[in-house]
N, C-alpha and C positions, 0 to 999 in steps of 0.2 A: 561511576560510568559503566563499570563492568556489569552491575546489576541491570542498568537500563538496556544495555546491549543484549543481555540474556533474556530480558522480557520481550524485546523486539523479535529476537530469533524464535523464541518459543511461541509467541503469538502468530508469527508468520507460519510456522510449521503446523500449528494447531488448525488454522483456517485452511491452509493448503492441503493438509492431510485428510480433510473431510471429503475430498474428491478422489482420494487414493494416494497420489504422490504428494509428499510433503516438500517437494523441491520447487513447485510452481503453484501460483494462484490462478485459478480460472477467473473469468470475468465475474461470475456469480459469487464466488468466494471473496474476490477483491471487493465487490460491492458490499457484502456483509461485513467484512473487516472494517472498511472505511466508515460505514454507517454505525457500527457498534463501538469502534475503538477511536475513531478520529473525527467524529461528527462536529466537534467544537473547533477543529482546525481546518477542515476541508469544506469549502463553500459548496452548498447544494449537495451534501453527502447523500441525501435521500432521493436525488433526481437521477434516474437511470441514464438519461442523455448526458448529463454532466459526468457521471462515472465512466461512460463509454469514451467520452472525449479525454478524460484524465488517463484512462488506461491506454488509449491509443498513443498518447504523448509519452508514456513510460515504456511501452512495449517496443523496444528498439529493434528486435529481430522479427517483429510482426508475426509471431507464432500464436497469438491469441491468448497467451498466458504470460504471467509475470514471474521471472526468476527473482531470487532474493536481491540480487544486485540491481535489477530494474526497479524493484520495490524500494530499495534503499535510496534511490534518487528522490522519491517522494518524501521520505523521512528527512533527508538532508535539507530539502527545500522548505518543509514545514518547520523544522528546527531553526533554520536561518531566519525565516519570516517571524516566527514566534519570539526569537531572541533580538529582533530588531537589526540584524546584520544586513548589509547591502547585498543585493543580488548580483 
């Protein structure tokens, strides 16, 4: 599990860092991350409208960016769904 967490953190920072700050994901970088890394788990990963809706649902402070904790909500949801756990 430690390796999996390390990969999630490093991928988040790599995508976030492309805009300057490795602390938050812009909408553009979030879309690139989802499309490249989560396309088999996120429905309509290539659809900009679907990504906008997903990002809005995760962006709890409405700053137009995702912190790691906001992003982590998506990972938890995807892992639960993938594992067949009840929501």
